[in-house]
N, C-alpha and C positions, 0 to 999 in steps of 0.2 A: 854235692852241694845238696844240702836238705834245709827243709824249713822246721823247727822244732816243736810246730803244732800243727803238723799235716799228718793225717792219715795215709795219704797218698803216698808220702815221703816214705814211711814206715813199710808199706807194702813194696814200693821200688826197692829198697835197700835189701830186703830180705830176698824179692826176686832176683837180682843180680847176684848177689852172693851164693845162692841154691844153682841158678843156673851155668855158671863160669864152668869151663870143661877145658883144662883141669882147673878144679877147684882152688880157692886160694890157701896159699900157705899161713899169710897173717891179715888180720882184720885190726885195723887201726880206729879206734872211735874217740871222739871230742869229748873224754870223760877222765875224772880222776877216781879214785877207790872209793872215795865217800859217796860221790854223788851216783856212782854206779850201783853200790849196795843200797842207797835209797831209793833207786827208781825200780832196781830188780825185787826191792821188799813192798812194792806199790800195790796194794790190793783192793784199793777203793776206786771207784769210778771217778773220772776227772770233776765231776760237781762235789761229789761227797768229799773229794781231797780236799776243795776249797773251804766246805763247811769246816771241815776238821782244822784246818790251817787257821782259819777265820776266830775260830773259839777259842785258840790259843791266845787271843789278844784282844777279845770282845769287850773287856772292860779295863778301867784304869788301872786297879791293882793288878790285873795279869799283864799289861804294859810294863808296870815296876817291876815284876817278877821276871818279865824275860829281859829287861834292862839289867836287874841286878845280877841274872844268871850269865851275861855276856852274849845272849842269843839274840838280842832284839836287830842288831844289824842283818843277821841272817835270815830271820823272820821278814824282815823289810823286802830284801832282795828276793824272794819267795813271790812277792807281791804283783810281780810281773807276768811271769809265765802261768801260775797256776789260775788267775782268772781268766786269761785268755784259755787255757784248756778247756777251761768249764763252760764258757759261753760255746766255743767250738766244738766241746765234746770229743776232745783228743787229749790223751794223755802228753803232759809236754816230756819231749823226748823221747819220744814212742820210737823212732828209727834208731836209737840206741838198744832199747830191750831188742827189735827186730834183728840188728846186728849181733847183739850178742848170743842169741839162740841158733842163729843161721853159721854163725861160726862154730859153736858147739855141734851141730848137724853135720858139716863138712870136716872137721876135726883140723879146724885153722886156729892158729893161737891168736887169742886176744891181746890187743895191746892198747893201755890207757893212755892216750896220747896227751893229754892235759895236765898241767900241773895241778898241786893241792888247791882246793877253793880258798882254802885257809890263806895260803900265800897271795891271792888275787886281793882277797878282801883287806889284806895287810897292806899290802903297795897301795890302793885305793885311798885306804885312810891317810897313809902318808902324804900321797898328792892331794888331798883335801886340806890337810894341815899345814903342810909348808910349800911356797914356790919352789919353781925350777930355777937350775943356773940358765944362764944366757947360753944359746947355741954358738958352739964354736962355727968358724965360716964353713968350713967342709961339713958340718951336718946341717946347715942352712941349704947349701947347694943339693946336699943328698935329698933333702925333707922336701926340695923343690920340685926335685924328678919325680917323685912317688906323692905328690901331692892329687887328693881327691879331687873330683870336680864341686863346685860349689852346689851343697846340698837344696832342694827345693825347700819352700815354706811348708810347716806342717800341714796347712789348709789345704793347699794344692796337690801335697804328697796323699792326701786321705781322700781328695776329689778323683785323683787317677786309681787309687787301690779299688773304688766301688764302681768302675766304669763297665764291670759286668754284670753287675746286678741287674736284677728286676726291674726295680724302681731304685736310682741311685740317691735320688734326694729324700726318699722314705727313708732308705739305709742310714743316710747320715743323720736325719732326725731323729730316728729310733736309737743310734747311736749315743747321739747326745743325752736325749732323754734318760738314757739307762747309767750314763756317767754320773750325770747329775743324781740320779737316785741313789746310787752307789757312794758318792763323795756326802750325800748328805743324811744317808741312813734309812731313807725312806722307802717305801716298798718298791718292789720291783714290776715292772710291768711284762708278763709271761709274753705277750704279744712282740714286744720290741726285742725281747730276746729272741724269738724266733726269727724274727727279722735279721736281727744282726746276724745270728748263725748263718742263716742260709747265705747270707751274702760276706760273711768274713771267709767261709768256707772257698767260696769262689776266688776271693782275694787273695786268699794265699797261694791257690794255685796259679791266680794271674801273674803273681808276684814271682813265683819262682820261673814260670815260662819265659818271662821278659827277661829275667836275668840270666838264665841258661843258654837263651838263644841270643844275648849280647844286647838287647834293647835298652837295658836299664844298668848302668854301673851297680854292681853288688857293693861298691863303698858307700852309696848314698845309704844303705838299709843299716849299716853301723851309724853313719855320719849323721843322721838326724837326730840321736839321741845327745850328741857332743856338739853339733853344731848350734844348738839352741840353749846351751845350759847357762845358768846365770852367773856362774862361776867365771872367774879370772880366766883370761886367754890360757894363760900358761897352765891353770889348773885343769883345763878341759884339754889342753894337748898331752898332759901328762895322762891323765884318765885313760883316753884314747889310746895311747901308746899301751899301757899297762892292761886294759880290756882287752883289747884287739891286736895290736901288732905284736906285742910281746908273744902271745900264744900263736901267733901265726908260725914265727920260727918255730916255736917248741914244737908245733905240731907238723910243721914241714920236715924235721928232723926226726920225728919221730915215723914218721912214714917212708924215709929212706933207709932201708934196711937190708943189708948185703947177704943176709941169710934167708929170704925171701924170693922165691922165683915167680909169684905172683902176689899182689897185696890188693888190698881193698882199704881205702881210707873213708870214713864216714864223718865229714864236719859241716857244719852250717854255712850255707851259701855267703854268709857275710864274712867269711875267712878264705874264701878262693882267691880273691884278687891278692892278698897280703900273702898268702902260701907261693901262687904262682911268682910273685916279685923275687921272692929269698929263695926259690926252689934250687935253682943252681949254684946257688952259695952257701946253702943251709948248713954245712957241715966243715964250712974252712975253718982254721984256726981261729979267725976274729969272732965270728960268730959262734964257735963254740965258745969265748970266753963271755958273750953276750949270753947265749944260754946260762951259764952258771951264775950270770949275776942275777938273772931274773928269777932264781929260786930265793934270791935274800927276801926279808921281809920289808925292806924300803930301797926304793928305787937309787941308782947310783946318781942320778941327774935331780933328785931332790935335796934342796940346801940342807943340810942338817942343823940342828941348834947350836950355836956357837957357846963356849963357856961362859961369855959375857949374859947371852940370853939365859942361859940354865941359871946362873945365879941372879940373874934378874927376875925370872919365876920365883925363885926361892924368896927373894927379898920381898916381892909383891905378895906372895902367900903369907909371909911372916908378918906383914905390915896390915893386910886384912884381916888376919887373926887377931892381932893386937888392936887394932881400931874397931872391932866388932866387939871384943871384950869391954874396950872403953865405952863404947858407943852404950851397951847393955846395964853399963854401971852409972853411968852419967844421965843418957837419955833413953830410957827405956821405950818410951813411946816410939821415938823414931825408928829404933832397932826392930821393934815388933810391927811397925808398918812395913818396913824393909822387908823382913821376914815374909809377910803375908803377901807382898809383890811377886818377891821372888816364887814363894810356893804355888801362888796362882797362876805363873807363869807355865811352869813346870807341870802342872796339873791341866793347865789349858792345852799344851801340845798332846799330853798323853790322852788328852778327851776327844781329840781331835782324830789321833791315830784308831783309838777304840770306836769312835763313830763310822769311821771307814770300815774297820772290820765288821762292826755290825752290819753295814751296807753290803758288805762283801758274801758273809754269811747267807743273807736274805738271797742274793744272788746264785748263790751255791744251792739254796735249797729251791729256787724257781728252776735253775736249769735240771737238777735232778728231776723234778716231777715231768718237765717237758721230755727229758731223755727217756726216763721211765715210761711216759703215755705211750712215745713213740714206737718205742720196743714192743709194749703190749699189743699195740694196734697192728704191728706188723708182722 
């Protein structure tokens, strides 16, 4: 189990694979081909990578271009680990790079155990668009058996993370100022960045130790995201299943290979409890069918649009087009007002995202200066 933004995790993975005697025949990593190619071609420092990422959408027109090209959702998904990597000065997914290189050195077969990221995006969007079917009684009973403990509140979770820092209160205050500066597009204070970087590195390793030694349920790491989502309960449940639980099964199946005498699996800590739960039954006929369904673009438990709903959408679109035409013809001033309102709403959202990107760009530039100054002084 690794942390995706931990230099120590990358060192541990490489050390383990190279130290095993006999060496492993197979190394399985939590990656798909597209993401692996992306991280292997990554030559920029974490801070410069954030600057490049932010510059792709630091204006309204660039946001519209990304949306038009169908790349906006992918761009938004990278706004989580990329800034964290810049703040901590760690390349996100460094442990997978280390595993790839170590596998090459010992002659092990590298297996990409995750499904294509495009399928995960597709299933996530299906969860957000449509509600889930009601669970059958046996599914409810099964879900109760594997239910995670209730996650802590975000505030108490963060307070627990900074316990090992030199000054926890100062670290929280610096983090709050840093987030506010990024969200508003204001200049980032280098001192706040240094405080958060020093504290953040300790917090990541503390979280790893507590999880590895059983002092914290790894489910809470993933559960923090889904437990406080504003979406409906069924959507949050669907998202957790798509993003975490389905991939737990796929990773467990990828690691159960009859052709390997010695195998090393490299996955995030958040997937460990799920993999352990399904390990003994991962390759049963039932789970074989489940795994096949997990490669479909829409989850089976998401309610599809009925024919009546589809025709209703077509009718609504036709009425909207006809109404707009009649409104433009007979009430041009009202039509113009509605057009301005709609355009203003779209531009407002694009402006907010562009502002966030400008804030992240400044964060990346400050992080690069801090990192380069530290390297020069050492």
